[in-house]
C-alpha positions, 0 to 999 in steps of 0.5 A: 891418343894416336900414340895407342895406334901403334901396337904396344908390345904384350906383356907376359901373362900376369905382367899387369899385377906388376904394371910400373913398366909394361914391356919397354914401356913406363905404365903411369902414361898409359894410366893418365891417358885412360883417366883422360878419356874417361874424364872426356867422355864423361864431361860429354856425356854429362853436357849432352844428357844433363845440360842440354835437357836430353833426358826429361828428368834432367831439369832442376838437376843439381849441378854437381857434374857441371861444378865438376868439369870445372874443376877437372879442365885444367886436367883432362886436355893438359895432361893428355897433350903433356904425355902426347909431347913425351911420346913424340919427343924421340921422333923429333930428330928423325928423318921427315919420311919415317914421321910424317905419315904416322904423326902428321898424315894419319892424324889429319886422315882420322880427323876428316875421316871422323868428321864425315862419320859424324855428319853423315850420322848426324844428318841421318839421325837428325841429332846435332853432335858436337863432333861435326858440322851441321850443314854440308857447306860448313864441311870443308872449312870444318876439315880444314880447321880444329871447329869440331871435338875431334880437334884434338887430332887436328892439333896433334898433326899440327903440334908435331909439326911446330915441335919438329921445325924448331926442335933445334931451338933452345927448348925454352924458347918455343914453350915460352912462345906457346905459353904467351899465346895461350895467355892470349887466347884465354883472354878471348882476343883471338879469332875463330870459332869451336875448338879452335881456340883450345888448339892455341891454348894446348900446345905449350903442353905438347911442347913441354912434354915434347922439348922436356922429356927428362924432367917429366920421367924425372917427376915420374921417376918415384912416388910423391904423395905429399906432392899431390896432398900439397899441390892437390890442395892448393890447386882445389883452393885456387879453383874454388876461390876463382869459382866464387870470386869471378876475377875478371879476363886478365887475372882468370887468363893469367890464372889459367896456365899455373894452374893448369901446369899444377894439374898436370904434375898432380896428374902425372904424380896420382898415375905414378902412385895409382900404378905402383900402388894400386897395381890390379885396380889400374891394370884395366886402365893401363888396357884402356890406355893403350886404346884411347883412339877408337874412344875419342873417335866413336863416342861422339857416334855412339852418344849420336845414336843413343840420346833419343832413345835413353831419353824415351826409355829414362824418362819414364822410370825416373822422371817421377822419383822423390828429389832425393832419389832423383839428385842419386840417379843424376849423379850415377846416370852419366857414370853409367852411360859413359862406361856403356859408351866406353865399352862400345868404342872398344867393341866396335874396334875390336869388330873393325880389326875383324871384318878388315875395317882397320882403315878406320883408325889407322891411315891404309896403304902403309903396309900391314895394320899396326891397330891391335885389337884387344882380345 
């Protein structure tokens, strides 16, 4: 997500109609990033508003979002990190003085900044959040670890450092070591709380994108509809079987890596198909894909502010609906809240750029801010 802090070259008018490349940048990674951030926000919206009963009519709601979350979990963050690694590949051989600030310093700065913002807002409205610790005494430890929902920024900084330090190793070695660490984490034997385990489990995808960029680009070099259908069907079958069979911890841990790898492959191929076959539909995704950072850091704050007002407004309106109508509302409600949340985040970033608050989204002191506010 921090890759979109650096402003991309603006495409000529009408370029969105042919989005296989925009400027000198391929289009499919931005479409994939946009889909991933939408799934992240949707997952948090469904969890907060339905799973935690923040809306009074959520009791007895059909578990459609719970089931969908299980199927999307192998795709969201692995694909996001694979693309982040792909974008970081060219920077691995650059001098530290060029890469340390944008790739490490900025991500750590944003991690601490938005953790503090989330804590202050959470305390002010008296609503707990996944984006910040609940007590003041937990803030120092949270800023030095990845125990909150902002762990992606922390992970990006650590991942780049590891990729940079191991750049002279055979490409497969750090990836294999990261894969082994992920399997151990999946077994649930590592210490730590919150999202710390997620940092261990997703390193393999960043390193795969950073150390094997040619393989990723080769996969995305042409449309592969048969691969999407075939591998996608196998992936769904495996996930359904695992959901029904409840395998033991070790078997489930061993299944995680291949299912996530398959999901990444399917995600890349789907993004390529979408940008090439449906250019008008994918154009909004391309714009969002370049602005995932404000959505990631802000959506938790937005949800903090709207949870109780939404519950107060929607409860009386839909709480007495007949069950079939209520089921439809439960399915559509998180989608509408997700759309409103994403729009609010983008609008807030645009406003911040106009009032000179670009430091909310980029480490200050580096000359002219490179955060682009969309028109």
